[in-house]
C-alpha positions as CSV (number, residue, x, y, z in Angstrom):
1,M,201.9,212.5,-3.4
2,A,205.8,213.4,-4.7
3,T,207.1,214.3,-1.9
4,H,206.2,211.8,0.1
5,I,207.3,209.2,-2.6
6,A,210.5,211.2,-2.2
7,K,211.1,210.8,1.3
8,S,210.6,207.2,1.2
9,A,213.4,205.4,2.3
10,T,212.3,202.0,-0.2
11,A,210.7,204.7,-3.4
12,F,210.9,203.4,-6.6
13,V,210.2,205.4,-9.6
14,P,210.4,203.2,-12.9
15,P,212.4,204.2,-15.7
16,G,211.1,206.8,-18.2
17,L,208.4,208.2,-16.2
18,E,210.8,211.8,-16.9
19,S,210.2,210.7,-20.5
20,L,206.4,210.8,-20.1
21,F,206.3,213.6,-17.4
22,K,208.4,215.6,-20.2
23,R,206.3,215.0,-22.6
24,L,203.0,216.2,-21.0
25,L,204.8,219.3,-20.3
26,K,205.3,220.1,-23.6
27,L,201.2,219.3,-24.7
28,H,200.1,221.1,-22.1
29,R,202.4,224.4,-23.0
30,Q,201.1,223.7,-26.7
31,A,197.7,223.6,-25.3
32,N,198.6,226.9,-23.7
33,Q,200.1,228.9,-26.4
34,F,197.0,227.3,-28.3
35,H,194.6,229.4,-25.9
36,E,196.8,232.2,-25.3
37,S,197.0,233.0,-29.1
38,R,193.2,233.6,-29.4
39,N,191.1,236.5,-29.3
40,T,190.7,237.6,-25.5
41,E,187.1,237.7,-26.3
42,E,187.1,234.0,-26.9
43,R,189.4,233.6,-24.3
44,D,188.4,232.1,-20.5
45,L,190.8,233.5,-18.4
46,A,189.5,232.1,-15.6
47,S,190.7,227.7,-17.4
48,D,193.6,229.7,-18.8
49,A,195.3,230.7,-15.1
50,S,193.4,226.6,-14.3
51,H,195.8,225.7,-17.6
52,R,199.4,227.5,-16.2
53,Y,198.7,226.1,-12.3
54,F,198.7,222.2,-13.3
55,N,201.6,223.4,-15.7
56,G,203.3,224.4,-12.6
57,V,201.7,221.7,-9.8
58,L,203.6,219.3,-12.6
59,Q,207.1,220.8,-13.1
60,E,207.3,221.1,-9.3
61,T,206.0,217.4,-9.5
62,V,209.1,216.3,-12.0
63,D,211.6,218.8,-9.9
64,I,210.9,216.8,-6.9
65,L,211.0,213.3,-8.0
66,R,214.3,214.1,-10.0
67,P,216.6,212.8,-7.7
68,L,214.6,209.3,-7.8
69,L,213.9,209.3,-11.4
70,S,216.7,206.4,-13.3
71,G,218.4,208.6,-15.7
72,S,219.3,211.5,-13.7
73,P,223.5,211.5,-12.6
74,K,224.9,211.2,-10.2
75,T,221.5,210.7,-8.4
76,S,220.4,207.0,-9.1
77,K,218.7,204.3,-6.6
78,F,220.3,202.0,-9.4
79,P,224.1,202.5,-10.5
80,R,224.7,201.3,-13.6
81,A,226.3,198.2,-14.4
82,T,230.5,198.0,-15.1
83,A,229.9,198.4,-18.6
84,S,231.0,201.3,-21.0
85,V,229.0,204.1,-20.4
86,E,228.7,205.7,-23.6
87,A,227.6,202.7,-25.1
88,I,224.6,201.5,-22.3
89,N,223.3,205.3,-23.5
90,L,223.5,204.2,-27.2
91,V,221.7,201.6,-26.8
92,E,219.6,203.0,-23.9
93,D,218.6,206.4,-26.2
94,A,218.0,203.8,-29.2
95,I,215.5,201.5,-27.2
96,H,213.6,204.1,-25.6
97,K,213.1,205.7,-29.4
98,F,212.1,202.5,-31.0
99,S,210.5,199.6,-27.9
100,S,206.9,201.4,-27.2
101,L,206.7,201.5,-31.2
102,N,203.6,198.8,-32.7
103,I,202.8,198.0,-36.1
104,A,200.0,196.6,-37.3
105,G,200.8,193.9,-39.2
106,S,204.9,193.7,-38.9
107,S,206.9,190.7,-39.2
108,R,209.8,192.3,-36.3
109,D,209.2,190.2,-33.0
110,Y,208.8,192.4,-29.9
111,V,212.6,193.1,-27.9
112,P,211.6,194.1,-24.6
113,P,213.8,196.5,-23.0
114,I,217.6,195.7,-21.5
115,D,217.4,196.6,-18.0
116,T,221.0,197.7,-17.1
117,R,219.9,198.6,-13.3
118,V,221.6,197.5,-10.9
119,P,218.7,195.5,-8.1
120,P,219.7,197.0,-4.3
121,E,220.8,193.8,-1.7
122,D,218.0,195.3,0.2
123,S,215.0,194.7,-2.2
124,Q,212.1,194.2,-0.7
125,S,209.4,191.0,-1.0
126,D,206.3,192.4,-2.9
127,A,203.6,192.1,0.4
128,T,206.1,194.4,2.1
129,I,206.2,196.9,-0.8
130,E,201.6,196.5,-1.2
131,Q,202.6,197.9,2.8
132,E,203.9,200.7,1.4
133,I,201.3,201.5,-1.1
134,K,198.5,200.7,1.3
135,R,200.1,203.4,3.6
136,L,200.6,206.2,0.9
137,P,197.6,209.0,1.7
138,E,194.7,209.2,-0.2
139,V,194.1,210.7,-3.2
140,K,190.3,211.8,-4.2
141,T,189.3,211.6,-7.4
142,V,188.5,214.5,-9.6
143,V,186.0,214.8,-11.6
144,V,186.7,217.2,-14.6
145,E,183.0,218.3,-16.9
146,M,183.4,220.3,-19.8
147,N,180.6,221.7,-22.1
148,E,180.1,221.5,-25.5
149,D,182.6,224.1,-26.5
150,Q,185.1,223.7,-24.1
151,Q,184.8,219.8,-26.0
152,E,185.3,221.1,-28.7
153,D,188.1,223.5,-28.3
154,E,189.9,220.2,-26.3
155,F,189.1,218.1,-29.5
156,F,190.7,220.6,-32.2
157,V,194.1,221.4,-29.8
158,L,194.4,217.0,-30.3
159,I,193.7,217.8,-33.3
160,E,197.2,219.7,-34.3
161,M,198.9,218.2,-31.5
162,F,198.1,214.8,-33.5
163,I,199.6,216.7,-36.9
164,G,202.7,217.9,-35.2
165,E,203.6,214.8,-34.1
166,I,202.7,213.2,-37.9
167,H,204.5,215.7,-39.3
168,E,208.0,214.6,-36.9
169,I,208.1,211.5,-38.9
170,R,206.9,213.2,-42.1
171,E,210.7,215.4,-41.7
172,P,213.0,212.4,-41.8
173,L,211.3,211.5,-45.1
174,I,211.5,214.0,-46.5
175,K,215.4,214.4,-45.4
176,W,216.0,210.4,-47.0
177,W,214.2,211.2,-50.1
178,T,216.1,214.3,-50.4
179,A,219.7,212.3,-49.7
180,Y,218.2,209.3,-52.5
181,K,217.7,211.9,-55.2
182,A,221.5,213.3,-54.5
183,G,223.3,209.8,-54.9
184,T,224.0,209.4,-50.8
185,M,221.7,206.9,-49.8
186,E,220.0,204.0,-51.5
187,L,216.6,203.6,-52.6
188,S,216.0,200.1,-50.9
189,I,216.6,201.9,-47.4
190,V,214.8,205.3,-48.8
191,A,212.0,202.7,-49.5
192,V,211.5,200.3,-46.3
193,L,212.0,203.6,-44.2
194,T,208.7,205.0,-45.9
195,N,207.2,201.7,-45.8
196,V,207.9,201.7,-41.7
197,A,207.2,205.3,-41.7
198,I,203.6,204.7,-43.3
199,D,203.0,201.5,-40.8
200,L,203.4,204.6,-37.5
201,V,201.0,206.5,-38.9
202,R,198.6,204.2,-39.6
203,Q,199.5,203.1,-36.0
204,A,199.0,206.6,-34.7
205,E,195.7,207.0,-36.3
206,L,194.2,203.3,-34.5
207,E,195.7,205.0,-31.2
208,F,194.5,208.3,-31.7
209,E,191.1,207.7,-32.2
210,Q,191.0,205.4,-29.1
211,F,191.1,207.9,-26.3
212,L,190.0,210.6,-28.4
213,V,186.8,212.7,-27.0
214,R,184.7,213.7,-30.0
215,P,182.0,216.4,-29.7
216,K,178.5,215.2,-30.6
217,K,178.2,216.8,-34.0
218,F,181.7,215.5,-35.0
219,P,181.3,211.7,-34.3
220,A,183.2,209.0,-35.7
221,A,181.3,207.4,-38.3
222,L,180.8,211.2,-40.5
223,F,184.5,212.7,-39.2
224,P,186.7,209.4,-39.2
225,V,190.5,210.4,-38.5
226,S,191.3,210.3,-41.8
227,T,189.6,214.5,-42.0
228,L,190.4,215.3,-39.2
229,P,193.2,217.9,-40.3
230,I,190.5,219.2,-42.3
231,L,188.3,219.5,-39.9
232,L,190.6,221.9,-38.6
233,Y,191.7,223.9,-41.3
234,L,187.5,224.5,-41.6
235,W,187.3,224.8,-38.1
236,E,190.4,228.0,-38.4
237,D,188.9,229.3,-41.3
238,P,184.9,228.4,-41.2
239,P,184.6,228.8,-45.2
240,C,182.0,230.9,-46.8
241,V,178.7,229.3,-48.5
242,I,179.3,228.7,-51.8
243,C,183.1,227.8,-50.8
244,L,180.7,224.8,-48.8
245,K,179.1,224.1,-52.0
246,G,182.4,223.5,-53.8
247,A,183.9,221.3,-50.6
248,S,180.7,219.6,-50.8
249,E,182.0,217.4,-54.0
250,I,185.2,216.3,-52.3
251,F,183.8,215.8,-48.8
252,P,180.6,214.4,-48.9
253,T,179.5,215.4,-45.2
254,I,180.5,219.1,-45.3
255,D,176.9,220.9,-46.3
256,Q,174.5,223.4,-46.2
257,D,173.5,222.3,-42.1
258,S,177.7,221.8,-41.1
259,P,178.5,223.5,-38.1
260,F,180.7,225.9,-39.9
261,R,178.5,227.4,-42.1
262,H,178.6,231.2,-42.4
263,E,177.0,234.1,-44.4
């Protein structure tokens, strides 16, 4: 499919697709590292090989489409407008980082990304584009079926990745508050940035819950997103029965029938 798109004279790859591919590659590499770090007897070697093969296909797709990506130097079909390249890059970089953030309760109005591309003179009509799409080769639907153990592994891999993203929000906060204590940053600025970070984390939790596929023994009613970090901790290092009795006071959903229980 990527080769067919790359050979098309009228192909257009939307801006930001390269960033999406990079993010997918990063997530899949993290998933591979997670699975390969487990004990040999706990690993599914066939599944590991399948993950590595998919990563190779994804990387090959990026390499094929790279000449059509708007951010690629000297290969873009849409040359930039006659403005300062450095200024445009700074604006686009800032917009790319913040335009997709949807903060619940924010009073700011959403500002759509600025399109600095110059459309080609031979741009085609929507009908022509639809015809081009219809001529694309058919892609068969792939149904991925996972058993309960695989769903559980995937569940905790996603939790670990989510926690990693939350830490990426936390790290600059530490730097800002350190700068405030050193007297190099105003309290009002740090407070506003902290409130924005809190809103981002809350929104991230809501979005994470929407696409998270849960195993049957971890329903959202008993294990909301706020409890997922401790779930990951208990899954990686299951506590003894005595520990569970003490933990039940601060984490009521853990009891003697806990899936983490062991003698």
